[in-house]
C-alpha positions as CSV (number, residue, x, y, z in Angstrom):
1,M,-4.2,14.0,1.4
2,T,-1.4,11.7,1.0
3,F,-0.9,8.1,2.9
4,I,2.8,6.2,2.4
5,H,2.5,3.2,3.9
6,V,6.2,2.2,4.8
7,M,6.8,-1.2,5.9
8,N,4.4,-3.9,6.0
9,Q,3.7,-5.8,9.4
10,P,2.1,-9.1,9.1
11,C,-2.2,-8.9,10.0
12,T,-2.0,-5.1,10.0
13,P,-5.4,-3.9,10.6
14,N,-7.1,-1.0,8.4
15,R,-5.9,2.3,9.3
16,Q,-8.5,5.5,10.5
17,I,-7.2,8.8,10.0
18,C,-8.9,11.9,11.0
19,L,-8.6,14.8,8.9
20,C,-8.4,18.4,10.5
21,G,-9.3,22.1,9.0
22,L,-12.5,20.9,7.1
23,D,-15.9,22.9,7.6
24,P,-18.2,20.9,9.8
25,D,-21.4,22.1,8.0
26,K,-20.1,21.5,4.6
27,R,-20.4,18.7,2.5
28,Y,-17.3,16.9,1.2
29,E,-16.8,14.2,-1.6
30,V,-13.5,12.0,-1.1
31,T,-12.1,10.4,-4.2
32,R,-8.6,8.1,-4.7
33,V,-6.8,9.6,-7.3
34,S,-4.0,7.3,-7.3
35,T,-2.5,4.3,-5.8
36,S,0.7,2.7,-6.2
37,E,-1.4,-0.7,-5.8
38,I,-3.8,-0.4,-9.1
39,K,-4.2,-3.3,-10.3
40,D,-5.3,-4.2,-14.7
41,G,-8.6,-3.1,-15.8
42,E,-9.0,-0.8,-12.4
43,E,-9.6,2.8,-12.8
44,E,-7.4,5.4,-11.4
45,A,-10.1,7.9,-9.9
46,S,-12.8,6.4,-7.8
47,P,-14.9,8.0,-5.2
48,V,-14.1,6.6,-1.4
49,A,-16.7,8.5,0.5
50,E,-19.1,11.6,0.7
51,A,-19.3,13.1,3.9
52,Y,-19.6,16.0,6.3
53,G,-16.3,18.0,7.3
54,S,-17.4,17.1,11.0
55,T,-18.0,13.2,10.2
56,L,-14.5,13.3,8.3
57,M,-12.8,15.1,11.5
58,N,-14.1,13.1,14.2
59,A,-14.9,9.6,12.5
60,G,-12.1,9.9,9.7
61,L,-11.6,8.3,6.9
62,V,-11.1,4.6,6.5
63,I,-7.5,3.6,4.7
64,P,-7.6,0.2,3.5
65,C,-4.9,-2.2,4.3
66,M,-1.9,-2.1,1.9
67,Y,0.3,-5.2,0.6
68,G,3.8,-4.9,0.4
69,D,6.0,-2.2,1.8
70,F,6.7,1.2,0.1
71,Q,2.5,1.4,-0.9
72,S,0.9,4.9,-1.3
73,V,-2.2,6.5,-1.7
74,L,-3.6,9.8,-3.1
75,Y,-6.8,11.2,-2.1
76,L,-8.4,14.5,-3.3
77,I,-11.2,15.9,-1.1
78,K,-13.6,18.5,-2.8
79,E,-16.0,20.4,-1.2
80,K,-19.4,19.9,-2.7
81,K,-21.7,22.5,-3.7
């Protein structure tokens, strides 16, 4: 999943994105693969969440506040075996 934050606004809250097309009974691992805001010394791939498909489709995934215009983040969503 790719999230692109185009134009920044002051006091923007975290965004919550509900995913679709997942199996509600399977568990998924969500990993942040890359971001345009990576700071020095921070790893590029980091686990963000592990949840059932039903949780990701109903409660969603929280995308933290991004600072600056034209920021992006790429998440990899893999089924846990």
